[in-house]
BALUMBA-8281 format. One line per 3 residues: number of its first residue (from 1); their letters; for each residue y negated, x negated, z of N, C-alpha, C, O. Coordinates in steps of 0.05 Angstrom, whole numbers, padded with zeros to 5 digits. Example, Ala and Ser with C-alpha at 12.3 -4.5 7.8 and 13.67 -1.06 7.14 Angstrom:
2
1	AS	00114:-00264:00156:00090:-00246:00156:00066:-00264:00156:00066:-00285:00169  00045:-00257:00142:00021:-00273:00143:-00001:-00258:00157:-00023:-00268:00161
// end
This chain:
131
1	DVT	-01298:-02131:02800:-01319:-02155:02807:-01320:-02161:02776:-01300:-02165:02762  -01348:-02163:02767:-01355:-02172:02740:-01371:-02196:02744:-01383:-02205:02724  -01373:-02208:02765:-01383:-02237:02768:-01374:-02256:02752:-01389:-02271:02739
4	EIE	-01347:-02258:02750:-01336:-02277:02734:-01340:-02274:02705:-01340:-02295:02692  -01344:-02251:02691:-01345:-02242:02669:-01373:-02254:02661:-01377:-02269:02642  -01392:-02244:02679:-01421:-02250:02676:-01425:-02280:02672:-01440:-02289:02654
7	ERE	-01411:-02298:02690:-01416:-02327:02691:-01405:-02336:02667:-01417:-02355:02656  -01381:-02325:02653:-01370:-02336:02628:-01389:-02331:02603:-01392:-02347:02585  -01400:-02308:02605:-01422:-02299:02587:-01447:-02318:02587:-01459:-02324:02567
10	AQA	-01454:-02326:02609:-01479:-02340:02611:-01474:-02371:02602:-01491:-02385:02590  -01446:-02379:02611:-01440:-02405:02603:-01438:-02405:02571:-01447:-02424:02558  -01427:-02384:02562:-01421:-02387:02531:-01452:-02385:02516:-01456:-02397:02495
13	KQE	-01470:-02370:02527:-01498:-02369:02515:-01508:-02398:02520:-01520:-02410:02502  -01505:-02410:02543:-01516:-02439:02547:-01505:-02457:02526:-01519:-02473:02514  -01478:-02455:02522:-01467:-02473:02504:-01472:-02467:02476:-01469:-02485:02460
16	EQI	-01479:-02444:02467:-01490:-02437:02439:-01519:-02448:02437:-01527:-02457:02417  -01533:-02446:02458:-01563:-02456:02456:-01559:-02487:02454:-01574:-02499:02439  -01541:-02500:02467:-01539:-02530:02464:-01528:-02537:02436:-01536:-02557:02425
19	MKE	-01512:-02522:02426:-01500:-02525:02398:-01524:-02524:02376:-01528:-02540:02358  -01540:-02501:02382:-01561:-02496:02363:-01584:-02519:02365:-01597:-02526:02345  -01588:-02529:02390:-01607:-02554:02393:-01599:-02578:02378:-01615:-02592:02366
22	QEL	-01567:-02584:02381:-01561:-02605:02366:-01558:-02604:02336:-01559:-02624:02321  -01556:-02577:02326:-01557:-02568:02296:-01586:-02579:02290:-01589:-02595:02272  -01604:-02570:02304:-01636:-02569:02299:-01642:-02600:02294:-01654:-02609:02274
25	SNL	-01632:-02615:02317:-01635:-02645:02312:-01624:-02659:02289:-01634:-02678:02279  -01600:-02648:02282:-01589:-02660:02253:-01601:-02649:02232:-01601:-02663:02211  -01611:-02624:02230:-01625:-02618:02209:-01652:-02632:02204:-01660:-02635:02181
28	LHE	-01666:-02640:02226:-01691:-02651:02224:-01682:-02684:02215:-01695:-02698:02198  -01662:-02690:02227:-01658:-02720:02217:-01649:-02720:02189:-01654:-02739:02175  -01634:-02700:02180:-01625:-02699:02150:-01648:-02692:02133:-01646:-02695:02108
31	KRY	-01671:-02684:02142:-01692:-02674:02128:-01687:-02649:02113:-01697:-02647:02091  -01671:-02628:02124:-01664:-02606:02117:-01686:-02585:02128:-01679:-02567:02144  -01711:-02587:02120:-01733:-02573:02136:-01731:-02543:02135:-01736:-02531:02156
34	LKA	-01725:-02529:02111:-01724:-02500:02112:-01704:-02491:02133:-01711:-02475:02149  -01680:-02501:02133:-01663:-02493:02155:-01673:-02497:02184:-01670:-02481:02202  -01686:-02522:02184:-01696:-02529:02213:-01716:-02510:02222:-01717:-02503:02246
37	LGL	-01734:-02500:02203:-01757:-02481:02206:-01746:-02453:02218:-01754:-02441:02238  -01725:-02445:02202:-01709:-02422:02208:-01698:-02422:02234:-01702:-02403:02249  -01683:-02443:02241:-01670:-02444:02267:-01690:-02447:02290:-01686:-02435:02311
40	AIS	-01713:-02464:02286:-01732:-02464:02308:-01747:-02438:02312:-01757:-02432:02334  -01749:-02423:02289:-01762:-02399:02295:-01744:-02378:02308:-01752:-02365:02327  -01717:-02376:02298:-01700:-02360:02310:-01696:-02365:02342:-01690:-02348:02358
43	LDR	-01700:-02394:02348:-01699:-02400:02375:-01726:-02394:02391:-01725:-02395:02415  -01748:-02388:02378:-01768:-02377:02388:-01784:-02405:02401:-01794:-02405:02423  -01784:-02425:02385:-01793:-02450:02397:-01819:-02463:02379:-01817:-02482:02363
46	PHT	-01844:-02448:02386:-01868:-02457:02371:-01872:-02487:02371:-01879:-02498:02350  -01867:-02502:02392:-01871:-02533:02389:-01852:-02543:02371:-01859:-02562:02356  -01830:-02534:02370:-01809:-02547:02351:-01817:-02540:02323:-01815:-02556:02305
49	VLM	-01826:-02513:02318:-01835:-02505:02291:-01860:-02525:02285:-01860:-02534:02262  -01878:-02532:02300:-01897:-02548:02298:-01890:-02577:02289:-01901:-02588:02270  -01872:-02588:02304:-01857:-02613:02298:-01846:-02612:02269:-01851:-02631:02255
52	VVK	-01833:-02593:02260:-01824:-02590:02235:-01844:-02593:02215:-01841:-02609:02197  -01864:-02577:02219:-01887:-02574:02200:-01900:-02604:02200:-01905:-02614:02178  -01905:-02617:02222:-01916:-02640:02222:-01899:-02663:02205:-01908:-02681:02191
55	AIL	-01872:-02657:02209:-01855:-02680:02196:-01854:-02673:02164:-01852:-02693:02148  -01855:-02648:02154:-01859:-02642:02129:-01885:-02653:02119:-01884:-02668:02100  -01908:-02649:02131:-01931:-02663:02123:-01929:-02694:02120:-01941:-02705:02101
58	KEA	-01917:-02708:02135:-01916:-02734:02139:-01900:-02748:02110:-01904:-02771:02102  -01884:-02730:02097:-01869:-02739:02074:-01891:-02742:02049:-01913:-02731:02050  -01883:-02757:02028:-01897:-02755:02007:-01899:-02732:01994:-01878:-02720:01991
61	DGR	-01921:-02721:01986:-01925:-02696:01972:-01920:-02674:01994:-01907:-02653:01988  -01929:-02679:02020:-01921:-02661:02042:-01934:-02634:02041:-01923:-02615:02052  -01959:-02631:02028:-01971:-02605:02024:-01952:-02586:02007:-01947:-02563:02012
64	KHL	-01942:-02600:01987:-01926:-02582:01967:-01899:-02577:01979:-01887:-02556:01976  -01889:-02599:01995:-01862:-02589:02008:-01868:-02567:02028:-01853:-02548:02029  -01890:-02568:02043:-01892:-02549:02064:-01898:-02520:02050:-01889:-02500:02061
67	EEN	-01912:-02519:02027:-01913:-02495:02013:-01888:-02485:02005:-01882:-02461:02010  -01870:-02501:01992:-01844:-02493:01983:-01827:-02479:02007:-01814:-02459:02004  -01829:-02493:02029:-01814:-02483:02052:-01826:-02463:02064:-01810:-02449:02077
70	IVR	-01851:-02457:02066:-01860:-02433:02076:-01858:-02408:02058:-01854:-02386:02067  -01861:-02412:02033:-01857:-02391:02017:-01825:-02380:02018:-01820:-02356:02014  -01810:-02395:02023:-01781:-02389:02021:-01772:-02372:02048:-01751:-02360:02049
73	LRK	-01791:-02374:02071:-01784:-02363:02095:-01782:-02330:02089:-01792:-02320:02068  -01767:-02314:02108:-01769:-02285:02104:-01795:-02278:02120:-01809:-02293:02134  -01800:-02252:02114:-01824:-02241:02121:-01825:-02241:02156:-01846:-02248:02167
76	DQK	-01803:-02235:02170:-01806:-02237:02198:-01809:-02265:02206:-01821:-02270:02227  -01799:-02287:02193:-01802:-02314:02199:-01834:-02322:02197:-01845:-02338:02212  -01845:-02308:02175:-01870:-02318:02168:-01887:-02302:02187:-01910:-02311:02190
79	EAV	-01881:-02281:02199:-01899:-02267:02221:-01898:-02285:02247:-01919:-02290:02260  -01871:-02295:02254:-01872:-02312:02275:-01887:-02337:02277:-01898:-02345:02297  -01888:-02350:02250:-01902:-02374:02243:-01932:-02368:02246:-01948:-02383:02256
82	LTF	-01937:-02347:02238:-01968:-02336:02241:-01976:-02334:02269:-01998:-02343:02276  -01959:-02322:02287:-01964:-02322:02314:-01966:-02346:02330:-01979:-02350:02350  -01948:-02364:02318:-01949:-02393:02330:-01974:-02410:02324:-01987:-02424:02339
85	LVT	-01978:-02405:02298:-02004:-02426:02289:-02031:-02413:02297:-02051:-02426:02294  -02033:-02389:02307:-02058:-02380:02325:-02059:-02399:02344:-02081:-02410:02347  -02041:-02406:02360:-02040:-02421:02388:-02045:-02449:02375:-02063:-02461:02386
88	WNT	-02032:-02461:02355:-02037:-02489:02343:-02066:-02493:02340:-02079:-02512:02348  -02075:-02473:02326:-02105:-02474:02317:-02128:-02476:02337:-02152:-02480:02331  -02119:-02472:02363:-02137:-02474:02382:-02140:-02503:02397:-02157:-02509:02414
91	NSR	-02120:-02518:02387:-02119:-02547:02397:-02126:-02571:02371:-02113:-02576:02350  -02146:-02580:02377:-02159:-02599:02353:-02134:-02618:02344:-02135:-02625:02321  -02114:-02625:02360:-02092:-02643:02351:-02070:-02629:02329:-02055:-02641:02314
94	NCH	-02074:-02602:02333:-02054:-02586:02317:-02066:-02570:02298:-02052:-02554:02285  -02094:-02571:02293:-02107:-02548:02277:-02104:-02557:02248:-02107:-02540:02230  -02100:-02580:02242:-02096:-02588:02215:-02068:-02573:02203:-02068:-02562:02182
97	EAQ	-02049:-02576:02219:-02023:-02563:02212:-02025:-02537:02210:-02017:-02525:02190  -02037:-02525:02230:-02043:-02495:02230:-02056:-02484:02205:-02048:-02463:02194  -02079:-02502:02195:-02094:-02492:02174:-02079:-02499:02147:-02088:-02487:02127
100	AVV	-02058:-02515:02144:-02046:-02521:02124:-02027:-02495:02122:-02025:-02484:02101  -02015:-02486:02143:-01998:-02463:02142:-02015:-02440:02134:-02004:-02425:02118  -02036:-02434:02142:-02055:-02412:02137:-02059:-02411:02109:-02054:-02390:02096
103	ETL	-02070:-02435:02098:-02075:-02437:02071:-02048:-02431:02053:-02050:-02416:02033  -02027:-02441:02060:-02004:-02430:02042:-02000:-02400:02043:-01994:-02386:02023  -02002:-02390:02069:-01997:-02359:02067:-02020:-02344:02050:-02015:-02326:02034
106	LKH	-02042:-02354:02054:-02064:-02341:02040:-02058:-02345:02012:-02060:-02325:01998  -02051:-02366:02000:-02045:-02375:01974:-02025:-02360:01962:-02029:-02352:01939  -02001:-02355:01975:-01978:-02343:01968:-01971:-02317:01970:-01954:-02306:01956
109	EAP	-01985:-02306:01990:-01982:-02277:01999:-02004:-02258:01988:-02027:-02265:01991  -01998:-02236:01975:-02019:-02217:01967:-02035:-02204:01994:-02023:-02201:02015  -02059:-02197:01992:-02071:-02189:02013:-02057:-02161:02025:-02056:-02158:02049
112	DSL	-02047:-02142:02008:-02033:-02121:02015:-02009:-02127:02031:-02002:-02113:02049  -01995:-02149:02024:-01973:-02161:02035:-01979:-02168:02063:-01966:-02158:02082  -01999:-02185:02066:-02009:-02198:02093:-02014:-02171:02111:-02006:-02171:02134
115	LQY	-02028:-02150:02101:-02036:-02130:02120:-02011:-02114:02132:-02013:-02098:02151  -01988:-02121:02119:-01964:-02108:02129:-01953:-02126:02152:-01934:-02116:02164  -01961:-02149:02159:-01953:-02168:02178:-01957:-02151:02206:-01976:-02136:02208
118	SGI	-01941:-02154:02224:-01945:-02144:02250:-01962:-02165:02264:-01956:-02189:02263  -01984:-02156:02276:-02002:-02174:02292:-02022:-02189:02273:-02034:-02208:02282  -02025:-02180:02248:-02043:-02193:02232:-02073:-02192:02242:-02088:-02212:02242
121	KSA	-02081:-02169:02249:-02108:-02164:02256:-02113:-02182:02283:-02135:-02194:02283  -02098:-02186:02302:-02104:-02197:02323:-02103:-02230:02316:-02118:-02246:02326  -02084:-02235:02297:-02084:-02264:02290:-02110:-02275:02276:-02121:-02297:02281
124	VES	-02117:-02257:02257:-02144:-02266:02242:-02165:-02268:02262:-02180:-02288:02262  -02168:-02251:02279:-02191:-02245:02301:-02187:-02271:02317:-02207:-02282:02326  -02165:-02281:02320:-02162:-02306:02338:-02165:-02332:02322:-02174:-02352:02333
127	LLP	-02158:-02332:02297:-02166:-02354:02281:-02194:-02357:02274:-02203:-02380:02271  -02208:-02336:02271:-02237:-02338:02261:-02254:-02360:02279:-02264:-02380:02269  -02255:-02354:02306:-02271:-02375:02318:-02265:-02401:02317:-02282:-02418:02324
130	YT	-02239:-02409:02310:-02231:-02440:02310:-02234:-02449:02279:-02236:-02473:02273  -02233:-02433:02263:-02228:-02435:02234:-02256:-02445:02220:-02257:-02448:02195
// end
């Protein structure tokens, strides 16, 4: 009978998820935005990533801090943020944050590098009508 083992694994996953949620909350409170961005991306939470971006932009020199944090993300994290911001850009309440991230990516990534991103073509096609 593997039911008990599966239940323990599910419980362990749930506990890990709760721990990551608490860690994310602590990182935001401590204004450790790079780690918060990385954790929110790894948890696949577009709304949380948006909240981190908004928090960064509220800071003094927010655009500069946003650039510093976005540039330091790994390629796979930048790809995830790109897919998230396509959705953010369709909503007028979130479009400014989406455009700030797009601007940063376009400023700091070479065109050849951007073309290597998975889903870049569909992202650009989706961004164009709203940009």
